[in-house]
N, C-alpha and C positions, 0 to 999 in steps of 0.2 A: 848608435844602431838601434832600430826599433825592435819590438819583441818578435815579430814574424821573421825578420831578417836573422835575428839571433838564433831562433829555433831552426830555421833552414840551415844555418851554418853548423849547428850541432848535429842535425840529422845527416849532414854530409859525411860525418865520421863513420856512418854505417858502411861506407864503401871499403873500410878496412876489415870488415867481417869479424869473425870470431878467432882470436888468437890466444888460446889458453896460456897462462904464465903470469908470474907476479913481478917480474923484473921491472917492467915499465911503470906500473902503478906504485911499487915500492919506492922507486926513484923520485916520482912526483910527490908522494906523501912526505918523503924526507925533505925535499926542497921546500915544501909548504910548512915545515916545522912540526909535522905529525899532529895536526889539530885533533885527531881522534883520541888523543891521550887526555883531553880535557873532560871526558865523560866516560861513564861505564858503557859497556857494549854487550849486546846479545846478538849472536849470529844464528840465523835460521836457515838450514839447508833441508833438502829432501826432494822427493818427486811430487807427491800429492799433498795438498793442503798447506804448503809452507807460507803462502801469502795470508791465508786465513789465520794460521797460528801466529804469524808475526804481528798481524794487526790486533789479534786478541791479547797478546802479551803487552802491546803498547797500551791498549785500553785498561788492562789490569793494573799496569804500573801507574798510569795516570790517575786511576782511582785511589791509588795508595798515596797520592799527593806529590808525585814526581813530575817533573817537566820532561816530556818524552819526544824524541825524534823517531820517525818511522820512514824507512827507505824500502820501497817495494817496486816491483815491475811485473808486467808492463803497465802502462797507463791506459786509461779509457778515453779521455778527452784531451788532456793536456799534460805536458812534461812535468808540470807543477805537482801532479798527484804523487810523483815519486819522492817528493820531499815534504813530509808532513811533520808538523810540530803540534803536540797535543791534539792529534786527530784531524787537523785541518791543513789542506794544501797551503804551502807558503805562497805569498803573493808575487806578482811579477816584479814589484819593486825590491823584493828581497832576493829572488832567484836570478833576475836578469844581470845585475852587476857581477855576481859571482861567476855565472856562466861566461860572461864577456871577458872577465879578468883571466879565467883559466884558459879560455880559447886563445886569447892573445899570448899567453905564456907557454901553452903546451899543445896548441892546435897544429895542424899539418904545416902551416907556414913558419912555425917557430921551432920545430924540432930538428931542423938540419938533417943530419945523416941518421938520427935516431928514429926508430919506428914510432909512428904516431899512435896515440892512445885509441883504442876502440871506443865505440859509442858507450858501451856499458862501463868500461874502465873510467871514462870521463864522467859519467853521471855518478859513479861511486865516489870519485874524488870530490865532486860538487856537493854530494850529500854530507860527506865528512866535514867539509868547510862550512856548509850552511848550518849544520847542527852545532858546531862550535860557536858560530856567530850568534845563534839563538840561545846559547847558554843552557842547553839541555842537561839534565841530570844523567840520563841514560838514553842510548840510541839503539833501536832494534833494526838490524840490517837483514833483509831477505837475500839470501845467496841466489845468484842467477843460475848459470849452467854448471852442474857438477858441484865441486867443493874445493878439492885440493888446489886447482889452478884458477879458481874463480877470483875475480877482482876483489870481492868482499873478503876473501881469505887473507888479504894483506892487512886487515884490521884485526888486532889482537882482541879476542873476546874475554869477557868475564864469565860468560856462560855460553856453551855451544848447544844448539838444539838441532836434532835431525828428525824430521817427520817421516811418514811412510815412504818406503822405497819401492819404486816400480820401474818398468823398462821404458826409458825415454832417452833420447839423444845418444843412442847406442854407438853412433859413429864417433863420438867423442869419449864416452864413458865406459865402453865395454859391452859385450853381448850378454853376459850373465848377471843375475841379480847380485851375486857376490862381488863381481868386479865393479858394478855400479855403486854398491854400498861402500866399497873400499874408497872410491873417489869421493863420495859424500863425507866419509869419515875423515877426510883430509882437513876438515875445519876443527877437529879436536885438538886440544892443547894439553901439555903435561900439567897435571894438577888442577886443571880447570873443570868445573862441573860440566858433565855431559848429560843432557836430557834426551833420551831416546824414545821417540813416540811409538805407538802401536805399529807392529809390522805384520803384513799379510803373508810374508814369506819367511820361513824359519831361517833360511840361509842369510837373509839380510840381517835379522836380529843377531845371529851368531857372529857374523862378520863385524857388525857395529860394536857389539860387546867386546869382542876380541881386541879390536883396535883401541877401544877405550881403556881396557885393562893394560894394554901395552904402554900407554902413555900415562898410566897412574891417575886417570881422571875419575873423580867421584861420579858414579853412574846413577842416574835417576831413570829407571825403566818404567815407562808409562804403559799400563795395560788398558784394554777396553773397559769402559765404565760398566760395572755390573748392574747398577740400578737405573741406568738410563732407559727412558721409554723407547720402544721400538722405532718410533718416528724420529728419534733424535740421536741414534747411535753415532752417526758420523760427527755431528756437532759435539757430542759428549767426548769423543776421542780428542777432538781439537781443543776443547776446553781443558781437559785433563792435562794435555801437553803444555798448554799455556800456563796453567796453574803451577805445574812442576818447575817451569822456567822462572816464574816470578818468585817462587819459594827458594829456588837455588840461588837467585841473585840477592834476595832480601834477608834470608835466614830468619832469625827470631823476629825481625821487623815485619814479616809478612802478616797481613791482616785478612783473614778469610772473608769477613763481611765486606771489606773494601773490594776484594776480588769479585764477589757476587755483584756488587754495584757496577764494577767495570764491565762485566759481561753483559749486564742489562743495558748499559749505555753504548755497547759496541755495535758497529755497523761494518759491513764489508760490501761495498758497491759492486754490482755485477755478478754476484754469486748467490744463487737461490733467492733472488730478490723478487718479492711479490707485492704487487700493488693493484688496487681496484681500478677496473676499467670504467665503471659507471655506478649508478645508484642501484643496480640490480645484483650487486655482489659478484659480478663476473670479474675475474682477475687476469692480469698478465703476469706470467712467471718469466723472469729474465735471468739468463745464466750464460756465462762465458765458457761453456763446455766445448773444447776444441781439440781434445785428444782422447784416446781410449779411457784413460783414468778419469778424466772429467765427465765423460759420457756415462761411465759406470756409476759415478757418484750422483749424477743427475737422475739416472734410472732408479737408484736406491731412494733418493729423496721423494720422487713422485710416487713410488710404490708404497713407501712408509706412510704417506699421507692419504693414500687411497684417492689420489687426484684423477679426475677424468679430463683429459686434454681434448678440447674440441677442435683445435687448429694449431698449426705450427708455422712459425717463420724461421727459416734457417739460412745463415750466410756463413761462408767459410773461405779461408785462403787456400790456394792450391797446394801449399807445402806444409799444412798444419794438420787438419783433421784427417784421420785415416782409420780404416777398419771399423767394423761393427755398426756403422751408421745405418746400413740398410735394415739390419735386424731391429735396430731401435725404432725406426719408422714403422716397421711392421707391428711391433709391440704396441706402439701408441695408437696406430690405426686411424689417425686423423688426417685431414687434408693438409698439404704442405705447400707453402709459398716460398719462393727463393728470393733472398735479398742480394741485389747486385751491389757489392761494397765499392767504395771509392778507391780502395787500395789497388795499385798496379798488380799486386799478387792475388787479387780476389778471383774466385772461381766465376767462370762465365755461366750464362743461363744453361747452356748445353751440359757443362760440367756438373752443375747442381742437379739438373734434371736426371742425369745419368745415374745418380746415387739414390734416387727416390723411386719407390714402386710406382708404376704407371697409373694405377688406379687411385693413388693419393696425390699425385702432382696436380697443382692448380695453375700457377703462372709465376713469372719473375718480373721484378722491377727494382729500381733504386729503393734503398731502405725505407725512407719516409713514406713513399707512395705505397709500397707493398705492405707495410705495417698497417696503414690505414685501410687498404683493401682487405686484409685479413680480418681486421676488427669489424668491418662492415659486413663481412660474410659469415662470421662465426658467432653462434649463440651459446656461449659457454666460456670456459677458461682457455686462454691463448698462451702457448709456450713459444718464447722467442729465445733461441740459443745459437751458439756458434762462436765465431771469432770475437776477440775483444774489440776489433774494429766495429763489428755489428753492434755491440753494447754501446759503444761511444756514439754511433750514429743514431741509435734509438734514443739515447739521452738528448741528443740535439733535436730530434723530432718532437720530443716531449718538452723542449724548452728548458732543460736542466742546465745548470752552470757548473763549472769546475769547482767552485766554492761550496756547492751543495754535496760534493762527494766526500763527506766526512767519515771517519772511522770511529768517532766518539761523539755521542749526542747525549749530554748530561740531561737528566730529567729536570723539568721546570721546577723552580722553587715554589713551595706552597705558602 
C-alpha cells in the first residue's frame, strides 16, 4: 500500500466521529503489550496553549539530553507532524509500516462486532507504538478533547499538566468552567505530580486544585510570570508551565541552563509565526487562531508588539471559528481577503464575506492565489490567520515541506 492510500484509509476512520471512552483504546494497548511502559510520560490537557506547552516541554527535555517523543494535534500539512522524535516529524518509512500494521489489526474490517477505533484513538495508539520503536526516554502527549475520557488518558503519566481552562466543546465537557475543569482534571493520578498552569477563572483553579488534593497529587501551581515583559506575557506563562513540568519530571536532575537553551531552540509552527516578505522589512504574521480563545491570544500578541496590520487574509471552516470575529476586523481596520480552503467544510465566499465589514472586504480566491493578491496589494505587514487548513495551504504556497516543521532547532555549532 502506498502512502496516499494508507492516509486515505486512516482518514476513513473519521466517519466514526467522536466517542468519548477508554474501553476501546485500553483493549488495544493491552493487546499491543502496553508499549507506553517503555518510557516516561507527560500528559498535557487544557483549553488554551496545550500544544504550545507540550512542544515547549519536549524542547526543554531534549535540551536536558533526553530523547523525546512528542504527540500533538491537529497537523498542518501531514499526519507525520503528530509523531515527532527530538522535534522532527518521523518519516514515511517509520510511520507507514506502523499505521498499516495497526489498520490491519484494528481497522473497521478487523474488529468484527467490536466498535472501531476513532481517528484520534488510532493515532494515539500509533504514537505509543512509534515512540517505543524509536526508544525515546520520555514522551509528551497532548490530550485531545477533554481529559477524563480522552484517548490519551489511557496512558499512565509520570507528570500531568493542565494549561488554562476556557469554554470549548461544551456539548461534550459541560456548560460551566467548573464542569469543564473537572473533565480536564480527569488526567490527574493518585500521587502523580500535577502541574496546573495559570488560570483566568478562579472557578477553574479551585476545581483543579480540589481534584488534585483529592487524589493526593503533589501540586505545582504556576502563576503568571511577574518579571515578563508586557509583550511576552502569554509566552512567559507557557514557559513557566513547561519549566514546572520539566522540574516535576526530573527533580534534582533539572538543569536551568539547559532549560533556557531548550526554549531558545524551540519552535511551534503556525502559531504567532512571523517571517519577512521582502527586503523592505515587511512581514507576514501567520497564526492558526480559529476559536475565541485563539483570537483573544492573537489580539494580545498584536497589541503587545504595537504592530500595525496593513492587510488580512482569513480562511475558516464553517464549524470552527465563531464569535468576536467582526469586532476583531473592526479593531484591525485593514482590508480583508478571503481564502477559499480546499476542505469540504470550508466557508464559502459568501460565508466569509458575511463576517467582514463591507468597507474592509476585498475579494476571495483559493489560498495560494489570494495570498499573492494580498501581498501585491498591501504595503506593510500582512496578517494571515484562521483554520489550521489555511496555515497548511500557505506553507504549500511557500514551498515548505513537512520536514521543515520542526519544534526544536538547535543553534549551529561555532
